[in-house]
C-alpha positions as CSV (number, residue, x, y, z in Angstrom):
1,M,168.5,-45.8,-34.9
2,M,165.2,-44.1,-34.3
3,L,162.6,-44.0,-37.1
4,R,161.1,-40.7,-38.0
5,P,157.4,-40.4,-38.8
6,S,158.3,-40.0,-42.5
7,T,159.9,-43.5,-42.5
8,V,156.7,-45.0,-41.3
9,R,155.1,-44.1,-44.6
10,A,157.6,-46.6,-46.2
11,A,155.4,-49.4,-44.8
12,I,152.8,-48.7,-47.4
13,L,155.2,-48.7,-50.3
14,P,155.4,-51.9,-52.4
15,S,157.6,-54.6,-50.9
16,A,160.4,-54.1,-53.4
17,L,160.8,-50.4,-52.5
18,L,160.6,-51.3,-48.8
19,C,163.3,-53.9,-49.1
20,A,165.5,-51.4,-51.0
21,F,164.9,-48.8,-48.2
22,L,165.9,-51.3,-45.5
23,A,169.0,-52.3,-47.4
24,T,170.0,-48.7,-47.6
25,A,169.4,-48.2,-43.8
26,C,171.5,-51.3,-43.0
27,S,174.3,-50.3,-45.3
28,S,174.9,-47.2,-43.2
29,T,176.2,-49.5,-40.5
30,G,178.0,-51.6,-43.0
31,E,175.7,-54.6,-42.5
32,K,174.1,-55.2,-45.9
33,T,172.8,-58.7,-45.4
34,A,172.1,-61.5,-47.9
35,T,168.5,-61.6,-46.5
36,N,167.9,-58.0,-47.6
37,T,169.3,-58.7,-51.1
38,A,167.2,-61.9,-51.4
39,N,164.1,-60.0,-50.3
40,A,164.7,-57.3,-52.8
41,N,164.9,-59.9,-55.6
42,A,161.9,-61.9,-54.4
43,P,159.2,-59.9,-56.2
44,A,161.1,-60.3,-59.5
45,A,161.5,-64.1,-58.9
46,N,157.9,-64.5,-58.0
47,A,156.9,-62.6,-61.1
48,N,159.0,-64.9,-63.2
49,Q,157.4,-67.9,-61.5
50,V,153.9,-66.5,-62.2
51,N,154.8,-66.0,-65.9
52,S,156.2,-69.5,-66.1
53,N,153.0,-70.9,-64.6
54,T,150.9,-68.9,-66.9
55,A,152.8,-70.2,-69.9
56,V,152.3,-73.8,-68.7
57,V,148.5,-73.3,-68.2
58,A,148.2,-71.6,-71.6
59,G,150.1,-74.5,-73.2
60,N,147.9,-77.0,-71.5
61,A,144.7,-75.1,-72.7
62,N,146.0,-75.0,-76.3
63,S,146.9,-78.7,-76.1
64,A,143.4,-79.6,-74.8
65,A,141.7,-77.5,-77.5
66,G,143.8,-79.2,-80.1
67,Q,142.8,-82.6,-78.8
68,N,139.1,-81.7,-78.8
69,A,139.3,-80.4,-82.3
70,S,141.0,-83.6,-83.5
71,K,138.3,-85.9,-82.1
72,A,135.4,-86.6,-84.5
73,K,131.9,-86.8,-83.2
74,L,130.6,-90.3,-82.2
75,N,127.9,-92.1,-84.2
76,L,125.1,-92.7,-81.7
77,N,124.2,-95.9,-83.5
78,T,127.6,-97.5,-83.6
79,A,129.9,-96.0,-80.9
80,T,130.8,-98.2,-77.9
81,G,130.1,-97.4,-74.3
82,E,133.8,-97.0,-73.7
83,Q,134.0,-94.4,-76.5
84,F,131.0,-92.5,-75.0
85,L,132.6,-92.5,-71.6
86,A,136.0,-91.5,-72.9
87,Q,134.9,-88.6,-75.1
88,I,131.8,-87.1,-73.4
89,P,132.8,-85.2,-70.2
90,G,130.8,-86.1,-67.1
91,L,128.8,-88.9,-68.8
92,G,128.1,-91.8,-66.5
93,N,127.3,-95.4,-67.1
94,R,123.6,-94.8,-66.6
95,M,123.5,-92.4,-69.5
96,V,125.6,-94.7,-71.7
97,H,123.0,-97.3,-71.0
98,E,120.2,-94.9,-72.1
99,F,122.2,-93.9,-75.2
100,E,122.4,-97.5,-76.2
101,E,118.9,-98.6,-75.2
102,Y,117.1,-96.4,-77.8
103,R,119.2,-97.5,-80.8
104,P,118.9,-97.2,-83.7
105,Y,118.3,-93.5,-83.8
106,K,116.6,-92.3,-87.0
107,S,116.6,-88.6,-86.1
108,V,118.2,-86.1,-83.8
109,Q,114.7,-85.3,-82.6
110,Q,114.3,-88.9,-81.4
111,F,117.6,-88.7,-79.5
112,R,116.4,-85.4,-77.9
113,R,113.0,-86.8,-76.9
114,E,114.4,-90.0,-75.4
115,M,117.3,-88.3,-73.5
116,G,114.8,-85.6,-72.4
117,K,113.3,-88.2,-70.1
118,Y,116.5,-88.2,-68.0
119,V,118.3,-84.8,-68.4
120,K,117.5,-81.2,-69.2
121,P,117.6,-79.8,-72.7
122,E,120.8,-77.9,-71.9
123,Q,122.5,-81.1,-71.1
124,I,121.3,-82.7,-74.4
125,I,122.8,-79.7,-76.2
126,E,126.1,-80.5,-74.5
127,Y,125.9,-84.2,-75.5
128,E,125.3,-83.2,-79.1
129,K,128.7,-81.5,-79.2
130,Y,130.1,-85.0,-79.1
131,V,127.6,-87.3,-80.9
132,Y,125.5,-87.3,-84.0
133,V,122.7,-89.3,-85.5
134,P,123.6,-90.7,-89.0
135,I,122.1,-88.8,-91.9
136,S,120.2,-90.4,-94.7
137,E,120.0,-88.0,-97.6
138,N,116.4,-89.1,-98.6
139,D,115.0,-89.9,-95.1
140,S,116.4,-87.6,-92.5
141,D,114.3,-84.7,-91.2
142,A,115.5,-81.1,-91.3
143,P,116.7,-80.9,-87.7
144,T,118.9,-84.1,-88.3
145,L,120.3,-82.5,-91.4
146,Q,121.1,-79.4,-89.3
147,Q,123.8,-81.4,-87.5
148,I,125.9,-80.6,-90.5
149,P,128.1,-77.6,-89.6
150,G,127.2,-74.4,-91.4
151,L,123.7,-75.7,-92.4
152,D,120.8,-73.5,-91.1
153,A,117.1,-74.4,-90.9
154,T,116.2,-72.7,-94.2
155,E,118.9,-74.6,-96.1
156,A,118.0,-77.9,-94.4
157,A,114.4,-77.4,-95.4
158,A,115.5,-76.7,-99.0
159,L,117.4,-80.0,-99.0
160,V,114.4,-81.8,-97.8
161,A,112.2,-80.2,-100.5
162,G,114.7,-81.2,-103.2
163,R,114.1,-85.0,-102.5
164,P,114.4,-87.6,-103.7
165,Y,118.1,-87.5,-104.6
166,A,119.0,-90.0,-107.3
167,S,122.3,-90.7,-105.5
168,R,124.4,-89.7,-102.6
169,D,126.6,-87.7,-105.0
170,A,123.6,-85.8,-106.1
171,F,122.8,-84.9,-102.5
172,L,126.4,-83.9,-101.8
173,A,126.5,-81.7,-104.9
174,K,123.4,-79.9,-103.6
175,L,124.8,-79.7,-100.1
176,A,128.1,-78.2,-101.5
177,E,126.1,-75.2,-102.7
178,K,125.1,-74.5,-99.0
179,V,128.2,-75.2,-96.9
180,S,132.0,-74.7,-97.1
181,A,134.4,-77.3,-98.4
182,D,135.5,-78.1,-94.8
183,E,131.9,-78.4,-93.7
184,L,131.2,-80.7,-96.6
185,V,134.1,-83.0,-95.5
186,V,132.5,-83.2,-92.0
187,A,129.1,-83.8,-93.5
188,K,130.4,-86.9,-95.4
189,T,131.3,-88.5,-92.0
190,Y,127.8,-88.0,-90.8
191,L,126.1,-89.9,-93.6
192,D,124.8,-93.3,-92.9
193,G,126.5,-96.4,-94.3
194,K,124.0,-97.1,-97.1
């Protein structure tokens, strides 16, 4: 069988169409092979495999996100080296040593200043996604109060200006005016053990 110039154009068609064309050409001699049928079905099988792999990757991403969301931040003053290593991505033993060396941390500014001797500010921001400095309602500075989710600089300054608080409950009542109920629950975990 001789190919005409018009059949050469078939080479630029998608593989599924090309396989179908070849299957038709072979069927004229009565020789439709299993190979041609398998080739014609290959793009669909590959598409199903890609969809399956995509679903697995998406499932793993959702699982990882769920795991990160369920992990509470670590208290810089009480967490163990093993906890730091397990929870903070890319943290090495050297930085664990530095985290522990400067304890107890009284403010997030102190943590930033001390870690700034070893890493860039961008890396410290990454660390702060996993750790916190315990908050004292009557002693912590505004940046340390701002560790509380949903609390901005103006609100933190207002909390500082409202001191002294007669009790932790009085502080929490004032804080509840500034953050959501969920954020208040998180804030309670950041308070020091006094």
